N, CA, C and O atoms as CSV, one atom per row, in Angstrom:
chain,resi,resn,atom,element,x,y,z
A,1,MET,N,N,0.849,-1.177,0.000
A,1,MET,CA,C,0.000,0.000,0.000
A,1,MET,C,C,0.893,1.237,0.000
A,1,MET,O,O,1.767,1.378,0.856
A,2,ASN,N,N,0.673,2.128,-0.955
A,2,ASN,CA,C,1.494,3.340,-1.011
A,2,ASN,C,C,0.901,4.449,-0.132
A,2,ASN,O,O,-0.145,4.268,0.491
A,3,ALA,N,N,1.582,5.588,-0.092
A,3,ALA,CA,C,1.174,6.681,0.799
A,3,ALA,C,C,-0.203,7.233,0.443
A,3,ALA,O,O,-0.983,7.572,1.332
A,4,THR,N,N,-0.501,7.324,-0.839
A,4,THR,CA,C,-1.804,7.846,-1.255
A,4,THR,C,C,-2.927,6.907,-0.827
A,4,THR,O,O,-3.967,7.354,-0.342
A,5,GLN,N,N,-2.715,5.612,-1.009
A,5,GLN,CA,C,-3.740,4.644,-0.614
A,5,GLN,C,C,-3.956,4.644,0.890
A,5,GLN,O,O,-5.096,4.564,1.347
A,6,SER,N,N,-2.886,4.730,1.667
A,6,SER,CA,C,-3.045,4.740,3.126
A,6,SER,C,C,-3.688,6.037,3.604
A,6,SER,O,O,-4.454,6.031,4.568
A,7,SER,N,N,-3.383,7.147,2.939
A,7,SER,CA,C,-4.033,8.414,3.293
A,7,SER,C,C,-5.523,8.362,2.988
A,7,SER,O,O,-6.340,8.861,3.761
A,8,ARG,N,N,-5.868,7.765,1.874
A,8,ARG,CA,C,-7.289,7.643,1.526
A,8,ARG,C,C,-8.005,6.692,2.473
A,8,ARG,O,O,-9.167,6.920,2.808
A,9,ALA,N,N,-7.332,5.627,2.911
A,9,ALA,CA,C,-7.935,4.712,3.890
A,9,ALA,C,C,-8.169,5.440,5.216
A,9,ALA,O,O,-9.217,5.280,5.842
A,10,ALA,N,N,-7.193,6.237,5.636
A,10,ALA,CA,C,-7.351,7.026,6.862
A,10,ALA,C,C,-8.494,8.030,6.691
A,10,ALA,O,O,-9.263,8.263,7.624
A,11,GLY,N,N,-8.602,8.617,5.509
A,11,GLY,CA,C,-9.693,9.548,5.231
A,11,GLY,C,C,-11.049,8.883,5.331
A,11,GLY,O,O,-11.991,9.464,5.871
A,12,LEU,N,N,-11.154,7.677,4.818
A,12,LEU,CA,C,-12.408,6.942,4.904
A,12,LEU,C,C,-12.771,6.645,6.360
A,12,LEU,O,O,-13.929,6.782,6.754
A,13,LEU,N,N,-11.787,6.240,7.153
A,13,LEU,CA,C,-12.035,5.991,8.575
A,13,LEU,C,C,-12.481,7.265,9.295
A,13,LEU,O,O,-13.372,7.224,10.143
A,14,LEU,N,N,-11.864,8.383,8.958
A,14,LEU,CA,C,-12.262,9.656,9.568
A,14,LEU,C,C,-13.689,10.043,9.176
A,14,LEU,O,O,-14.444,10.547,10.008
A,15,VAL,N,N,-14.057,9.814,7.935
A,15,VAL,CA,C,-15.417,10.137,7.489
A,15,VAL,C,C,-16.430,9.278,8.242
A,15,VAL,O,O,-17.456,9.783,8.698
A,16,VAL,N,N,-16.147,7.984,8.373
A,16,VAL,CA,C,-17.061,7.092,9.089
A,16,VAL,C,C,-17.159,7.502,10.563
A,16,VAL,O,O,-18.257,7.601,11.111
A,17,ALA,N,N,-16.012,7.740,11.198
A,17,ALA,CA,C,-16.021,8.147,12.610
A,17,ALA,C,C,-16.725,9.494,12.790
A,17,ALA,O,O,-17.462,9.681,13.757
A,18,GLY,N,N,-16.504,10.423,11.872
A,18,GLY,CA,C,-17.177,11.718,11.942
A,18,GLY,C,C,-18.677,11.587,11.818
A,18,GLY,O,O,-19.423,12.261,12.530
A,19,ALA,N,N,-19.131,10.719,10.913
A,19,ALA,CA,C,-20.572,10.498,10.756
A,19,ALA,C,C,-21.170,9.904,12.027
A,19,ALA,O,O,-22.268,10.281,12.435
A,20,ILE,N,N,-20.450,8.979,12.650
A,20,ILE,CA,C,-20.932,8.400,13.909
A,20,ILE,C,C,-21.035,9.481,14.982
A,20,ILE,O,O,-22.006,9.512,15.738
A,21,HIS,N,N,-20.044,10.365,15.053
A,21,HIS,CA,C,-20.083,11.459,16.031
A,21,HIS,C,C,-21.267,12.387,15.783
A,21,HIS,O,O,-21.863,12.901,16.730
A,22,LEU,N,N,-21.606,12.601,14.529
A,22,LEU,CA,C,-22.744,13.471,14.213
A,22,LEU,C,C,-24.079,12.799,14.506
A,22,LEU,O,O,-25.015,13.453,14.967
A,23,LEU,N,N,-24.173,11.500,14.242
A,23,LEU,CA,C,-25.454,10.811,14.336
A,23,LEU,C,C,-25.821,10.354,15.747
A,23,LEU,O,O,-26.992,10.411,16.121
A,24,VAL,N,N,-24.846,9.903,16.535
A,24,VAL,CA,C,-25.164,9.330,17.857
A,24,VAL,C,C,-24.225,9.867,18.950
A,24,VAL,O,O,-23.515,9.091,19.590
A,25,PRO,N,N,-24.221,11.172,19.163
A,25,PRO,CA,C,-23.301,11.719,20.172
A,25,PRO,C,C,-23.613,11.248,21.590
A,25,PRO,O,O,-22.696,11.024,22.380
A,26,ARG,N,N,-24.880,11.096,21.919
A,26,ARG,CA,C,-25.232,10.660,23.287
A,26,ARG,C,C,-24.786,9.229,23.549
A,26,ARG,O,O,-24.351,8.905,24.654
A,27,LEU,N,N,-24.891,8.374,22.544
A,27,LEU,CA,C,-24.412,6.998,22.691
A,27,LEU,C,C,-22.903,6.986,22.934
A,27,LEU,O,O,-22.410,6.234,23.775
A,28,LEU,N,N,-22.181,7.813,22.201
A,28,LEU,CA,C,-20.729,7.896,22.410
A,28,LEU,C,C,-20.393,8.386,23.819
A,28,LEU,O,O,-19.439,7.911,24.435
A,29,LEU,N,N,-21.174,9.329,24.320
A,29,LEU,CA,C,-20.950,9.816,25.683
A,29,LEU,C,C,-21.243,8.733,26.713
A,29,LEU,O,O,-20.538,8.625,27.717
A,30,ARG,N,N,-22.275,7.932,26.475
A,30,ARG,CA,C,-22.573,6.821,27.393
A,30,ARG,C,C,-21.472,5.771,27.360
A,30,ARG,O,O,-21.083,5.237,28.399
A,31,ILE,N,N,-20.975,5.477,26.168
A,31,ILE,CA,C,-19.873,4.515,26.047
A,31,ILE,C,C,-18.640,5.047,26.777
A,31,ILE,O,O,-17.945,4.291,27.455
A,32,ALA,N,N,-18.369,6.339,26.641
A,32,ALA,CA,C,-17.231,6.942,27.348
A,32,ALA,C,C,-17.417,6.839,28.858
A,32,ALA,O,O,-16.458,6.567,29.580
A,33,ALA,N,N,-18.635,7.052,29.341
A,33,ALA,CA,C,-18.896,6.966,30.779
A,33,ALA,C,C,-18.634,5.557,31.298
A,33,ALA,O,O,-18.030,5.383,32.356
A,34,VAL,N,N,-19.090,4.551,30.551
A,34,VAL,CA,C,-18.852,3.159,30.952
A,34,VAL,C,C,-17.358,2.849,30.908
A,34,VAL,O,O,-16.831,2.197,31.809
A,35,GLY,N,N,-16.688,3.307,29.881
A,35,GLY,CA,C,-15.246,3.074,29.754
A,35,GLY,C,C,-14.451,3.716,30.872
A,35,GLY,O,O,-13.551,3.092,31.435
A,36,TYR,N,N,-14.777,4.966,31.200
A,36,TYR,CA,C,-14.092,5.644,32.298
A,36,TYR,C,C,-14.323,4.901,33.607
A,36,TYR,O,O,-13.394,4.711,34.391
A,37,ASP,N,N,-15.567,4.479,33.842
A,37,ASP,CA,C,-15.889,3.789,35.080
A,37,ASP,C,C,-15.180,2.436,35.159
A,37,ASP,O,O,-14.648,2.070,36.207
A,38,THR,N,N,-15.175,1.703,34.058
A,38,THR,CA,C,-14.575,0.368,34.040
A,38,THR,C,C,-13.053,0.414,34.065
A,38,THR,O,O,-12.425,-0.238,34.899
A,39,ALA,N,N,-12.462,1.176,33.161
A,39,ALA,CA,C,-11.011,1.164,33.001
A,39,ALA,C,C,-10.282,2.042,34.015
A,39,ALA,O,O,-9.210,1.682,34.501
A,40,LEU,N,N,-10.864,3.180,34.326
A,40,LEU,CA,C,-10.164,4.151,35.172
A,40,LEU,C,C,-10.747,4.291,36.572
A,40,LEU,O,O,-10.131,4.898,37.448
A,41,ALA,N,N,-11.938,3.729,36.781
A,41,ALA,CA,C,-12.634,3.821,38.072
A,41,ALA,C,C,-12.846,5.273,38.497
A,41,ALA,O,O,-12.614,5.639,39.650
A,42,VAL,N,N,-13.294,6.096,37.537
A,42,VAL,CA,C,-13.608,7.497,37.830
A,42,VAL,C,C,-14.996,7.822,37.288
A,42,VAL,O,O,-15.483,7.155,36.375
A,43,GLU,N,N,-15.627,8.844,37.848
A,43,GLU,CA,C,-16.922,9.328,37.375
A,43,GLU,C,C,-16.720,10.142,36.104
A,43,GLU,O,O,-15.787,10.939,36.006
A,44,PHE,N,N,-17.585,9.938,35.154
A,44,PHE,CA,C,-17.599,10.725,33.924
A,44,PHE,C,C,-18.948,11.396,33.863
A,44,PHE,O,O,-19.963,10.732,33.659
A,45,GLU,N,N,-18.975,12.696,34.035
A,45,GLU,CA,C,-20.225,13.450,34.052
A,45,GLU,C,C,-20.192,14.492,32.936
A,45,GLU,O,O,-19.626,15.569,33.119
A,46,PRO,N,N,-20.800,14.182,31.767
A,46,PRO,CA,C,-20.802,15.171,30.687
A,46,PRO,C,C,-21.656,16.386,31.050
A,46,PRO,O,O,-22.685,16.265,31.715
A,47,ARG,N,N,-21.216,17.535,30.608
A,47,ARG,CA,C,-21.961,18.774,30.863
A,47,ARG,C,C,-23.081,18.955,29.851
A,47,ARG,O,O,-23.280,18.124,28.965
A,48,ALA,N,N,-23.794,20.036,29.997
A,48,ALA,CA,C,-24.996,20.280,29.183
A,48,ALA,C,C,-24.702,20.315,27.685
A,48,ALA,O,O,-25.488,19.778,26.904
A,49,ASN,N,N,-23.618,20.916,27.267
A,49,ASN,CA,C,-23.320,21.065,25.835
A,49,ASN,C,C,-22.420,19.964,25.288
A,49,ASN,O,O,-21.854,20.121,24.206
A,50,ALA,N,N,-22.275,18.868,26.000
A,50,ALA,CA,C,-21.347,17.814,25.577
A,50,ALA,C,C,-21.746,17.222,24.219
A,50,ALA,O,O,-20.876,16.980,23.381
A,51,SER,N,N,-23.027,16.988,23.989
A,51,SER,CA,C,-23.466,16.422,22.700
A,51,SER,C,C,-23.115,17.352,21.548
A,51,SER,O,O,-22.697,16.904,20.481
A,52,ARG,N,N,-23.286,18.625,21.769
A,52,ARG,CA,C,-22.949,19.606,20.725
A,52,ARG,C,C,-21.462,19.574,20.410
A,52,ARG,O,O,-21.066,19.659,19.247
A,53,ARG,N,N,-20.641,19.453,21.444
A,53,ARG,CA,C,-19.192,19.412,21.236
A,53,ARG,C,C,-18.768,18.134,20.525
A,53,ARG,O,O,-17.858,18.154,19.695
A,54,VAL,N,N,-19.424,17.026,20.848
A,54,VAL,CA,C,-19.138,15.768,20.157
A,54,VAL,C,C,-19.477,15.917,18.672
A,54,VAL,O,O,-18.739,15.434,17.814
A,55,ARG,N,N,-20.580,16.576,18.374
A,55,ARG,CA,C,-20.943,16.817,16.971
A,55,ARG,C,C,-19.924,17.718,16.273
A,55,ARG,O,O,-19.601,17.498,15.106
A,56,LEU,N,N,-19.421,18.723,16.976
A,56,LEU,CA,C,-18.400,19.595,16.386
A,56,LEU,C,C,-17.129,18.818,16.062
A,56,LEU,O,O,-16.504,19.054,15.028
A,57,VAL,N,N,-16.747,17.901,16.934
A,57,VAL,CA,C,-15.604,17.030,16.646
A,57,VAL,C,C,-15.907,16.205,15.399
A,57,VAL,O,O,-15.028,15.997,14.562
A,58,GLY,N,N,-17.146,15.735,15.271
A,58,GLY,CA,C,-17.553,14.988,14.090
A,58,GLY,C,C,-17.425,15.790,12.809
A,58,GLY,O,O,-16.995,15.264,11.783
A,59,VAL,N,N,-17.793,17.057,12.864
A,59,VAL,CA,C,-17.659,17.928,11.687
A,59,VAL,C,C,-16.187,18.063,11.297
A,59,VAL,O,O,-15.847,17.996,10.116
A,60,ALA,N,N,-15.320,18.251,12.283
A,60,ALA,CA,C,-13.885,18.355,12.001
A,60,ALA,C,C,-13.343,17.059,11.408
A,60,ALA,O,O,-12.524,17.087,10.489
A,61,MET,N,N,-13.800,15.922,11.934
A,61,MET,CA,C,-13.357,14.633,11.406
A,61,MET,C,C,-13.834,14.441,9.967
A,61,MET,O,O,-13.084,13.953,9.122
A,62,LEU,N,N,-15.073,14.823,9.692
A,62,LEU,CA,C,-15.589,14.732,8.322
A,62,LEU,C,C,-14.781,15.599,7.361
A,62,LEU,O,O,-14.451,15.165,6.257
A,63,ALA,N,N,-14.466,16.808,7.773
A,63,ALA,CA,C,-13.702,17.712,6.914
A,63,ALA,C,C,-12.303,17.154,6.640
A,63,ALA,O,O,-11.846,17.156,5.497
A,64,ALA,N,N,-11.631,16.679,7.680
A,64,ALA,CA,C,-10.292,16.117,7.499
A,64,ALA,C,C,-10.346,14.859,6.638
A,64,ALA,O,O,-9.508,14.667,5.757
A,65,GLY,N,N,-11.328,14.009,6.895
A,65,GLY,CA,C,-11.459,12.789,6.105
A,65,GLY,C,C,-11.762,13.068,4.648
A,65,GLY,O,O,-11.199,12.429,3.759
A,66,ALA,N,N,-12.648,14.017,4.397
A,66,ALA,CA,C,-12.980,14.377,3.018
A,66,ALA,C,C,-11.755,14.921,2.293
A,66,ALA,O,O,-11.541,14.620,1.118
A,67,HIS,N,N,-10.959,15.712,2.982
A,67,HIS,CA,C,-9.732,16.248,2.391
A,67,HIS,C,C,-8.781,15.114,2.005
A,67,HIS,O,O,-8.243,15.097,0.898
A,68,LEU,N,N,-8.580,14.173,2.920
A,68,LEU,CA,C,-7.684,13.055,2.628
A,68,LEU,C,C,-8.219,12.180,1.493
A,68,LEU,O,O,-7.450,11.724,0.647
A,69,LEU,N,N,-9.519,11.948,1.474
A,69,LEU,CA,C,-10.098,11.158,0.395
A,69,LEU,C,C,-9.926,11.838,-0.960
A,69,LEU,O,O,-9.589,11.185,-1.949
A,70,TYR,N,N,-10.154,13.127,-1.004
A,70,TYR,CA,C,-10.095,13.853,-2.269
A,70,TYR,C,C,-8.662,14.031,-2.765
A,70,TYR,O,O,-8.371,13.791,-3.936
A,71,HIS,N,N,-7.762,14.456,-1.863
A,71,HIS,CA,C,-6.400,14.799,-2.262
A,71,HIS,C,C,-5.415,13.643,-2.146
A,71,HIS,O,O,-4.355,13.674,-2.772
A,72,GLY,N,N,-5.744,12.627,-1.360
A,72,GLY,CA,C,-4.833,11.502,-1.195
A,72,GLY,C,C,-3.625,11.811,-0.335
A,72,GLY,O,O,-2.632,11.085,-0.386
A,73,GLY,N,N,-3.689,12.867,0.450
A,73,GLY,CA,C,-2.590,13.241,1.334
A,73,GLY,C,C,-2.905,14.538,2.043
A,73,GLY,O,O,-3.922,15.181,1.781
A,74,VAL,N,N,-2.015,14.909,2.946
A,74,VAL,CA,C,-2.227,16.147,3.696
A,74,VAL,C,C,-2.098,17.347,2.783
A,74,VAL,O,O,-2.895,18.281,2.858
A,75,ARG,N,N,-1.090,17.324,1.916
A,75,ARG,CA,C,-0.889,18.426,0.985
A,75,ARG,C,C,-1.445,18.040,-0.379
A,75,ARG,O,O,-1.154,16.953,-0.878
A,76,PRO,N,N,-2.239,18.912,-0.986
A,76,PRO,CA,C,-2.760,18.625,-2.323
A,76,PRO,C,C,-1.617,18.468,-3.320
A,76,PRO,O,O,-0.585,19.130,-3.215
A,77,ARG,N,N,-1.826,17.570,-4.296
A,77,ARG,CA,C,-0.771,17.347,-5.314
A,77,ARG,C,C,-1.119,18.041,-6.591
A,77,ARG,O,O,-0.360,17.972,-7.558
């Protein structure tokens, strides 16, 4: 696999992860709460705007993934 193919694969993963962040932010927050409790034995208490912030991360992931898919790398060729 060359650099362009691996960049495009990473872009596809970012697009999928970004879509998940946009579609089910509350589920991701619940999974994080269970993970924190299980692995770290700490309380995870998301604040009021946590879902919105998870969606914003999703938008950034979608943008980065789309860039990698289109250009095949960080810098356009």
